[in-house]
Structures are given as structure tokens and as C-alpha cells.
BAVO-906328 format. One record per residue (C-alpha): residue in one letter; x, y negated, z negated. Coordinates in Angstrom, 1 decimal, padded with zeros to 4 digits, always signed. Layout:
// residues N
SITE zavo   east  north     up
SITE    A      X      Y      Z
...
// end
This chain:
// residues 239
SITE zavo   east  north     up
SITE    X -001.2 -030.7 -003.6
SITE    X +000.6 -031.1 -000.3
SITE    X +000.1 -028.7 +002.6
SITE    X -003.0 -027.1 +001.1
SITE    X -006.4 -026.4 +002.7
SITE    X -009.8 -025.9 +001.1
SITE    X -011.7 -022.6 +001.6
SITE    X -014.2 -020.5 -000.3
SITE    X -013.5 -017.1 -001.8
SITE    X -016.5 -015.1 -003.2
SITE    X -018.6 -018.3 -003.3
SITE    X -016.0 -020.3 -005.2
SITE    X -014.2 -023.2 -003.6
SITE    X -010.4 -023.1 -003.9
SITE    X -007.2 -024.2 -002.3
SITE    X -004.6 -022.2 -000.5
SITE    X -001.2 -023.0 +001.0
SITE    X -001.1 -023.7 +004.7
SITE    X +000.1 -020.6 +006.6
SITE    X -000.2 -018.1 +003.8
SITE    X -002.2 -014.9 +004.3
SITE    X -005.6 -014.4 +002.7
SITE    X -004.4 -011.5 +000.5
SITE    X -001.7 -013.7 -001.0
SITE    X -004.0 -016.7 -001.5
SITE    X -006.5 -014.4 -003.3
SITE    X -003.7 -012.8 -005.4
SITE    X -002.6 -016.3 -006.6
SITE    X -006.2 -016.9 -007.7
SITE    X -006.3 -013.6 -009.7
SITE    X -008.5 -011.9 -007.1
SITE    X -007.4 -008.4 -006.2
SITE    X -007.8 -007.2 -002.7
SITE    X -006.9 -003.5 -002.4
SITE    X -004.1 -002.6 +000.0
SITE    X -001.6 +000.2 +000.5
SITE    X +000.7 -001.0 +003.3
SITE    X +001.2 -004.6 +002.1
SITE    X +004.2 -005.8 +000.1
SITE    X +004.5 -009.4 -001.1
SITE    X +007.2 -011.2 +000.8
SITE    X +007.4 -008.7 +003.6
SITE    X +005.9 -009.3 +007.1
SITE    X +002.5 -007.6 +007.1
SITE    X +001.7 -004.7 +009.4
SITE    X -002.1 -004.2 +008.9
SITE    X -001.6 -000.4 +008.9
SITE    X -004.0 +000.8 +006.2
SITE    X -006.9 -001.6 +006.8
SITE    X -008.0 -001.3 +003.2
SITE    X -007.6 -005.0 +002.7
SITE    X -010.4 -005.7 +005.2
SITE    X -012.6 -008.6 +004.0
SITE    X -015.4 -010.7 +005.5
SITE    X -014.2 -014.0 +006.9
SITE    X -017.2 -016.1 +008.1
SITE    X -019.2 -012.9 +008.3
SITE    X -016.5 -011.1 +010.5
SITE    X -014.4 -008.2 +009.3
SITE    X -010.7 -009.1 +009.3
SITE    X -007.6 -007.7 +007.6
SITE    X -006.6 -010.1 +004.8
SITE    X -002.9 -009.1 +004.9
SITE    X -002.5 -010.3 +008.6
SITE    X -005.0 -013.2 +008.7
SITE    X -003.7 -016.6 +007.7
SITE    X -006.0 -018.9 +005.7
SITE    X -007.9 -021.5 +007.6
SITE    X -009.7 -024.7 +006.6
SITE    X -013.3 -024.1 +005.7
SITE    X -013.1 -020.3 +005.7
SITE    X -015.8 -018.5 +003.7
SITE    X -014.2 -015.2 +002.5
SITE    X -015.9 -012.3 +000.8
SITE    X -013.6 -009.8 -000.8
SITE    X -016.2 -007.6 -002.6
SITE    X -019.4 -006.1 -001.4
SITE    X -021.2 -002.8 -001.1
SITE    X -020.3 -002.5 +002.6
SITE    X -016.6 -003.3 +001.9
SITE    X -016.5 -000.8 -001.0
SITE    X -017.9 +002.0 +001.3
SITE    X -015.4 +001.1 +004.0
SITE    X -012.4 +001.2 +001.7
SITE    X -013.7 +004.4 +000.1
SITE    X -013.9 +006.1 +003.5
SITE    X -010.4 +005.0 +004.4
SITE    X -009.0 +006.5 +001.2
SITE    X -010.9 +009.6 +001.8
SITE    X -009.5 +009.9 +005.3
SITE    X -006.0 +009.5 +004.0
SITE    X -006.6 +012.2 +001.4
SITE    X -008.0 +014.8 +003.8
SITE    X -005.6 +014.0 +006.6
SITE    X -002.5 +015.1 +004.7
SITE    X -001.7 +017.6 +001.9
SITE    X -001.9 +015.6 -001.3
SITE    X -001.6 +017.9 -004.3
SITE    X -001.7 +015.3 -007.1
SITE    X -001.3 +017.6 -010.1
SITE    X +002.1 +018.8 -008.9
SITE    X +003.3 +015.6 -007.2
SITE    X +006.3 +013.9 -008.7
SITE    X +004.7 +010.5 -008.0
SITE    X +001.5 +011.3 -009.8
SITE    X +000.6 +008.4 -012.1
SITE    X +002.8 +006.1 -010.0
SITE    X +001.0 +006.8 -006.8
SITE    X -000.9 +003.9 -005.3
SITE    X -003.1 +006.1 -003.1
SITE    X -004.1 +008.2 -006.2
SITE    X -004.7 +005.0 -008.2
SITE    X -006.8 +003.6 -005.4
SITE    X -008.9 +006.8 -005.3
SITE    X -009.6 +006.4 -009.1
SITE    X -010.5 +002.7 -008.7
SITE    X -012.9 +003.4 -005.8
SITE    X -014.3 +006.4 -007.6
SITE    X -013.5 +008.8 -004.8
SITE    X -014.8 +012.2 -005.7
SITE    X -015.4 +014.9 -003.1
SITE    X -014.5 +013.5 +000.3
SITE    X -017.2 +013.4 +003.0
SITE    X -014.7 +014.5 +005.6
SITE    X -013.3 +018.0 +006.1
SITE    X -009.7 +018.7 +004.9
SITE    X -007.3 +019.1 +007.8
SITE    X -004.6 +021.1 +005.9
SITE    X -001.8 +020.2 +008.4
SITE    X +001.3 +022.3 +008.7
SITE    X +004.0 +019.8 +008.0
SITE    X +007.7 +020.2 +007.1
SITE    X +009.6 +018.8 +004.2
SITE    X +012.8 +017.2 +005.4
SITE    X +015.7 +017.7 +002.9
SITE    X +018.6 +017.0 +005.3
SITE    X +019.4 +013.5 +003.9
SITE    X +021.9 +013.5 +001.0
SITE    X +019.9 +010.9 -001.0
SITE    X +016.2 +011.3 -000.2
SITE    X +013.7 +014.1 +000.4
SITE    X +011.0 +013.2 +003.0
SITE    X +007.7 +015.0 +002.5
SITE    X +005.6 +014.5 +005.6
SITE    X +002.6 +016.1 +003.9
SITE    X +002.2 +013.0 +001.7
SITE    X +003.2 +010.2 +004.2
SITE    X +000.4 +007.8 +005.1
SITE    X +002.3 +006.0 +007.8
SITE    X +002.2 +002.6 +006.0
SITE    X +005.6 +001.6 +007.5
SITE    X +006.8 +000.1 +004.2
SITE    X +010.1 +002.0 +004.5
SITE    X +010.6 +000.9 +008.1
SITE    X +009.9 -002.7 +007.2
SITE    X +012.1 -002.9 +004.1
SITE    X +015.1 -000.6 +004.4
SITE    X +018.1 -001.6 +006.6
SITE    X +021.8 -000.9 +006.7
SITE    X +024.4 -003.6 +006.5
SITE    X +024.2 -004.3 +010.2
SITE    X +020.4 -004.7 +010.2
SITE    X +019.6 -001.3 +011.7
SITE    X +016.3 +000.4 +010.6
SITE    X +017.1 +003.4 +008.4
SITE    X +013.6 +004.7 +008.9
SITE    X +011.9 +005.1 +012.3
SITE    X +008.9 +006.6 +014.1
SITE    X +009.0 +010.0 +015.8
SITE    X +006.4 +011.5 +018.2
SITE    X +003.0 +010.0 +019.0
SITE    X -000.7 +010.3 +018.4
SITE    X -001.7 +013.0 +015.9
SITE    X +001.9 +014.2 +015.6
SITE    X +003.3 +010.8 +014.7
SITE    X +005.9 +010.9 +011.8
SITE    X +008.2 +008.5 +010.0
SITE    X +011.6 +010.0 +009.7
SITE    X +015.0 +009.1 +008.2
SITE    X +017.2 +008.1 +011.1
SITE    X +020.0 +010.8 +011.1
SITE    X +022.7 +008.3 +012.1
SITE    X +021.9 +005.3 +010.0
SITE    X +020.4 +007.3 +007.1
SITE    X +023.5 +009.4 +006.3
SITE    X +025.3 +006.4 +004.9
SITE    X +022.3 +005.2 +002.8
SITE    X +023.4 +003.8 -000.6
SITE    X +021.9 +004.8 -004.0
SITE    X +020.3 +001.4 -004.2
SITE    X +018.6 +001.8 -000.8
SITE    X +017.4 +005.2 -001.6
SITE    X +015.9 +004.0 -004.9
SITE    X +014.3 +001.0 -003.2
SITE    X +012.8 +003.3 -000.5
SITE    X +011.2 +005.5 -003.1
SITE    X +009.9 +002.6 -005.1
SITE    X +008.4 +000.9 -002.1
SITE    X +006.6 +004.1 -000.9
SITE    X +003.0 +003.9 -002.2
SITE    X +002.8 +007.7 -002.3
SITE    X +005.2 +010.6 -003.0
SITE    X +006.5 +010.9 +000.6
SITE    X +010.1 +009.7 -000.4
SITE    X +011.8 +011.2 -003.4
SITE    X +015.2 +010.1 -004.6
SITE    X +017.0 +013.4 -005.4
SITE    X +017.2 +014.3 -009.0
SITE    X +014.9 +011.8 -010.7
SITE    X +011.4 +012.9 -009.6
SITE    X +010.1 +013.6 -013.1
SITE    X +012.2 +011.1 -015.0
SITE    X +009.1 +009.4 -016.5
SITE    X +006.8 +011.7 -018.5
SITE    X +003.2 +012.1 -017.4
SITE    X +001.0 +009.8 -019.5
SITE    X +003.6 +007.0 -019.5
SITE    X +003.6 +006.3 -015.8
SITE    X +002.4 +003.0 -014.1
SITE    X -001.2 +003.9 -013.5
SITE    X -001.8 +006.3 -016.4
SITE    X -003.3 +003.6 -018.6
SITE    X -003.8 +000.6 -016.4
SITE    X -005.7 +000.8 -013.2
SITE    X -004.3 -000.5 -009.9
SITE    X -004.9 -004.3 -009.5
SITE    X -005.5 -004.9 -013.2
SITE    X -002.4 -007.1 -013.6
SITE    X -003.8 -009.5 -010.9
SITE    X -007.3 -009.5 -012.4
SITE    X -006.1 -009.9 -016.0
SITE    X -004.3 -013.1 -014.9
SITE    X -007.7 -014.5 -013.6
SITE    X -009.5 -013.5 -016.9
SITE    X -006.9 -015.3 -019.0
SITE    X -007.2 -018.5 -016.9
SITE    X -011.0 -018.4 -017.2
SITE    X -010.9 -017.9 -021.0
SITE    X -008.3 -020.7 -021.4
// end
């Protein structure tokens, strides 16, 4: 195969495409690396850090690190599990995530990640921040209580002239992602739907369809997050 390099993932030698990121190379091999900010085909941001892996005994984010010849990559270990667990716990306590009443429950990647990593009672104190719900946009409701600042909306939703419809506001502990009042007012139904679909949590809700899929029939109600990637690997091994 042209333009490929050899490397090792979890002790197995494999090939990857020159220039692709570790998380994508692993995904093609049926190896699931947890991530909340990454979207295939979109320039990575390295915001959530959950995709951190060992590369030649160094911790590196797999969504922003291109593959290299001779790399020895470890995607699963007790240390990595504990690190990922702590990140999810921090995300849960930093905001106000009321899963039983959330419209995205069952479709929420943060919730599904918590189940996969067996997050129980977080080791960190809950912050209970006082945050607003922005209902000014005619298409979307923005709940700052649920936002994990992954930047998916910023990186994927633009108007016809290429302007970002979502943007950062404030800094530090007060940092928020908002719907730009100028560019956001002309958002189309398709853009609003895409924004909600791309959001890994329930921070963006397309007006009027929050509970359109009944509980019990949602994406992660029966299949855990990452299972579609891992099932592909199992089928290849069995064949």
C-alpha cells in the first residue's frame, strides 16, 4: 500500500496512512479511543483530552498527533482509564448535568462515556454553577449548564460566507460558547439540526424536537459508545 507507514498499536504491528491522526488510524483498525471533542473529517482541537494515549511511553492526545514511523502506541491501560475517568468526572461536576430530565439523555456522549468508564460518585466536589439558558435564537436553545466547551459547534457550523455562527465569550472560569447574535439569526433549519447533532451533550437543542425519540430507543440505550468500532474489529478477527 502506497503512502503507508508501519507502527504498533497495543502490541500489534499495523499500517497507517501517512499524515493521518492516531485516533483515525486506530478507528480504521477497529480500536476505539474515547473522545468527546473529535469529529471525523474535522480539524482536531484537542479540547477534551480524553483521547490521550501513550506514544513511545509519552502521554499525547491521539486526535492531534499524526502517526509516525515506528511509533509504539498504547490506547488502553489502568493509568489511562483512571485519567479518562477523572476527566469525565470533572466535566460532570463542573456543569449542571441532570441526566434524568435532559432531552439528550440516551443520545449524550458524555453520559455514555460515563457509563463506559463506570463513573459512579465523582471524587471531586460539585460546583453547581449559576448559568443561564439562552433562548434568544429562533432555531436553537443554548444551555450553558450542559456545555463542555468542546468547540464542535464552532468548528462545524458556518454561514454562507464562511462566518462562524458560534463563538467564545469571556475568559477563564467564565468562558462560554455563544450563538453569534448577528450570524446566528439567519441560521437555517439544516444548520440548527446539524449543530444539535454535532453537540456531544444537550447544550444545543433544536426547538420543538427535544423528545422526538422515546427513551429506550435512543442511540446509547442499548449499545455502548464505541461498540460500532469495536464490533468491526471483532468481525474481522472472526473472519
